[in-house]
Steps between C-alpha positions, in 0.01 A plus 500: 500500500640303207666713229577348158758682286517418131747643248721414205763745630683232692826359364851425629627837374186704569525806718255712694184289467664183625669693783163648598327161502775336702492782755121491521489127563786524751328773704156339480641168627548668839126572530288193581185664359658533154604243242658574163503276193691569180406378151763555227611346169745210498621212290223275631203487733625473857423596858740540788338640810337827400698529173311374195615489138320441172680421173558792264736546203819698541518841339775523236781718639278543807767443767313201639147644488212277390177623342167331589288450189172344615289663771304190604765311703597816689136578573432148625812481717409829667148375561639177648724699738187665644669827604327785679670752270693475173776735385604507134853622435503537121259628232480186291325160511541451875327832569189393308511161673517675837197713416289208382603285798421783739161540340426127537619492862343833594829637639678833437766518231789745511708602199856611567616720213872426527605581145410796279400287201380777260815712547739205473339371181444849367871570522560205272204506263368855494214719623217300344604188689531708816145636464351156429670358807377791713144402406577136581643594841196713584262222394686239706581693816157661525368150577705452819367576847825684574797601288845530656776715349854508641545877469291815501615578147360173369182534705442849357545363148238229555257752646559736206413216262175437687580212738337536843566341841875555462719475810872575526671187631876548521739210508749454780860407572657220703681733741706224656636360175545839332709669766827696510654212695503294177799713390793290379840679500635235261235545228689760298829311498319178404364679191824683416356842590751740655414610858515873416227483233157650566299183463151524349273201460189394311319169554216378278412310188599634160188646341422802291331701775806471728693722254834326552637695204452821702702351786784409264497845339508654848808297589678615184443858614607438859831348404762309695423633849169313499420133451164329438414148612222376270324188630223300335413249228537604138728798563709623205850360456654802327526771767735788585820420690353645821213248503508147643218262401370201697275351234271273703214498746646538850329389820390747767811439713730582206298808412504631858877443518559689175266788589639560847857483365436773242485878541176583316226341291451618141160453332396640161166317479196704397224239536547390861169436675667483842878469462556226758871462433550871567333453839723199566804711416391769746438234763863398450601853591588646160334796326332483160552696178190448285285638222247753626190318384240248617543310823869584529415869525247411767710263708852645495490766773674834507813430700514134404619555144470722193243495220594614151351561157388167348689348206779760526848356565648847552241581767559165668877551498453847653276347769769242582763770539265708714425205728868430561560865589264443794548292814410177325506297823240735653284461188523123538399514867200718411401260221506207743280682753253593225455134404470391862219750557304436182573159347525245779337181365327427831322835498425484127338156521311571822340801329410277205347239732280772653386588148418136427285479811302807394447350153381175651202671660189408296396861441828579320473224238414653162621283205431773249438289192411144410784288367406275215 
């Protein structure tokens, strides 16, 4: 079976979507009956093996993302690839191209709802924008033969809006790369962090929904006994004295080293659709302190961390203190076991491949609406 993935969510600094696609293609390469192609935006039209790019303009301040404008070249390239199934990984031009190409080829099309578009835009532009985008999402995703959501919370939201054929499809973790053995005893000294500090860490891009301001306010309340390592592009430069910033996109090896060398992961995000970096932190053997909402509430287990009131620095500071009153090493061991049981990429992708095979049966093909 030939799977074609298409998405604009693929850039040098992109996170969960790119990680998911890389893991999917890596796992599928071990199965001779499966082939995976990837079509993403680039500076120019190009093909290298099963990776294909089409030119698209860069988004201003978009951290390397490019936005396809015209549907036709994406539609035609997908048709030329002749896949047995297409998966669209964003709700924009490439999604409509995937639907029209699937209709022309007579193959199933899957929509992966990675990002909560109405809520993210609604936070910035108000309730009216949120409601209009909800209608857009329902119109678009009701046309797919199957809709994937990375968490039960997001799946429930889609169903509540009126989208059908929704399936929870969690992401996974590279359990070999993100492992307690990545611990580096020299990390703290290399960053000028005293060895007796309780070291918290957050890794991610700087964006409104990550609520970095809540993390900084939490550190002001925690004081000198605690230290936060803040890693990611666009992070603020003016921070409390007990915060160290690495203001760039780090590779997976660097991230694993930093996570496994810290004591706990701190996450104030309220719009996480899966929270992959929190799972990576737990795979590295450290517990998580997170806002009790969305996918983080769903995926941080009791015993593997503490959930607290969202957007409340005092509550987050209290949760940090409570965590360090426990056996934090035992919490980290439990967190690692939880990820091993539930978020192994091999298991995650094999389950997805089974779903693809069911969709590929002729009786399951629906294509709900004609694409003009």
